[in-house]
C-alpha positions in Angstrom: -28.9 -20.6 55.7 -32.5 -20.3 55.4 -34.2 -17.6 53.9 -35.1 -16.4 57.6 -31.5 -16.9 58.7 -30.3 -14.7 56.1 -33.2 -12.3 56.6 -31.9 -12.0 60.3 -28.2 -11.3 59.4 -29.3 -8.8 57.4 -31.0 -7.1 59.7 -28.3 -7.6 62.2 -25.4 -6.0 59.8 -28.1 -3.0 58.7 -28.7 -2.2 62.4 -25.4 -2.5 63.3 -23.6 -0.3 61.1 -26.8 2.2 61.7 -28.6 2.1 58.2 -32.0 4.1 57.9 -34.7 1.8 56.6 -37.9 0.3 57.3 -39.7 -3.3 56.8 -42.6 -3.4 54.7 -44.8 -6.5 55.4 -46.7 -7.5 52.3 -48.6 -11.0 50.4 -45.8 -13.2 49.7 -44.7 -11.8 46.2 -41.5 -12.3 44.4 -41.8 -10.7 41.1 -41.2 -7.5 41.0 -43.8 -5.6 39.4 -46.4 -7.3 41.5 -44.4 -6.2 44.9 -43.8 -2.9 44.0 -47.3 -2.3 43.6 -47.8 -3.7 47.0 -44.8 -1.9 48.4 -45.8 1.2 46.7 -42.8 2.3 45.2 -41.9 2.9 41.7 -39.8 0.5 39.3 -37.4 2.5 39.0 -36.5 2.3 42.8 -37.1 -1.8 43.1 -33.2 -3.7 42.7 -34.3 -6.4 40.4 -31.4 -9.3 41.7 -30.1 -11.7 39.2 -27.4 -14.2 39.1 -24.9 -14.0 36.4 -22.6 -16.7 35.1 -19.5 -15.6 33.4 -17.5 -17.9 31.6 -13.5 -16.6 31.2 -11.9 -18.6 28.7 -12.5 -22.5 28.4 -12.1 -23.6 32.1 -13.3 -20.5 34.5 -16.4 -19.5 35.6 -17.5 -16.0 37.4 -20.5 -14.9 39.3 -21.9 -11.7 39.1 -24.8 -10.6 41.5 -26.4 -8.0 39.0 -28.2 -5.6 40.3 -30.9 -3.2 38.0 -33.6 -1.2 38.4 -36.9 -3.1 38.5 -37.9 -1.2 35.2 -34.7 -2.4 33.6 -33.2 -5.7 32.6 -29.8 -7.0 32.9 -27.3 -6.5 29.7 -25.9 -9.5 29.8 -23.3 -8.6 27.0 -22.2 -5.5 28.9 -21.4 -7.8 32.1 -19.7 -10.1 29.8 -17.5 -7.1 29.0 -17.3 -5.9 32.2 -15.5 -9.2 33.3 -13.7 -9.5 30.2 -15.3 -13.0 29.8 -16.3 -15.1 25.9 -20.0 -15.5 27.6 -22.7 -14.6 29.7 -25.8 -16.1 30.8 -28.0 -16.4 33.8 -26.8 -19.0 36.1 -29.2 -22.0 37.0 -31.3 -21.5 39.5 -29.1 -23.9 42.0 -26.4 -21.9 41.5 -28.1 -18.5 42.2 -30.0 -19.7 45.0 -26.8 -21.3 46.4 -24.3 -18.5 45.6 -27.3 -15.8 47.0 -28.0 -17.7 50.0 -31.9 -17.7 49.7 -34.8 -18.3 46.6 -35.6 -17.0 43.6 -37.6 -13.6 43.9 -36.2 -13.2 47.3 -32.0 -12.3 46.1 -30.8 -9.1 48.2 -28.7 -7.1 47.2 -25.9 -7.9 49.0 -23.3 -10.4 48.5 -22.3 -13.1 51.7 -20.0 -15.2 49.1 -17.1 -14.5 47.7 -17.7 -16.3 44.6 -20.6 -13.7 43.7 -19.3 -10.3 42.7 -22.1 -7.8 43.3 -22.1 -5.2 40.4 -24.7 -2.3 40.6 -26.4 -0.5 37.6 -26.0 3.8 38.9 -29.4 4.4 37.6 -30.3 2.7 40.6 -28.6 4.4 43.2 -30.0 7.8 41.5 -33.2 7.4 44.3 -33.1 8.5 48.0 -34.1 5.1 49.0 -34.0 1.4 47.1 -36.6 -1.3 48.1 -36.0 -4.9 47.6 -37.6 -8.3 49.0 -35.7 -9.5 51.8 -34.9 -12.9 51.4 -38.5 -13.6 51.9 -41.5 -13.7 50.0 -43.3 -11.5 52.6 -41.1 -9.0 53.8 -39.0 -6.4 51.9 -37.4 -3.2 53.2 -37.2 0.2 51.9 -33.0 1.3 52.6 -31.7 4.6 52.7 -29.4 4.4 49.1 -26.4 6.0 51.0 -26.3 3.5 53.7 -26.6 0.3 51.3 -23.6 1.9 49.0 -21.4 2.2 52.3 -22.5 -1.2 53.5 -23.1 -3.2 51.1 -19.8 -1.5 48.6 -21.1 -3.0 45.5 -19.2 -1.9 42.1 -20.8 0.8 40.2 -21.3 -0.1 36.3 -23.8 0.6 33.6 -25.4 -3.1 33.0 -29.2 -2.4 32.5 -30.6 -2.2 29.5 -34.7 -0.9 29.0 -36.9 -3.8 29.2 -38.2 -4.9 26.1 
């Protein structure tokens, strides 16, 4: 699925569900800090989306779309423990982009692939609105948090740690 198709799919889903959101057009940018400055949101409101691969035993792999506030980083150990895994690491770029349906820097805080479990740190959900690149480097969304939770139905878990 191309990023523009995924963007259209997301907007269609949000409209269908009556979500309160705003589209923000900006210069092409995928880095959380830089794009937050362009959008005018705090890093705490930015949804940083990282695909994590978790090994369960020797032969099973599971993938998690870990969503944390932009001022934090994913706690791989917490994700590993959450899934009862033996190892957790960042998915390869190829696997992350295939499962997420868009390129790095534009990954949505939504999962449209049954192989990708959505887990969100509760700290991100403490704000009225969250911000993320909308499957495109030149377009972001500001989405009401209550609508995000109702539509995405993420698993909530403490998976963020302070940035180094």
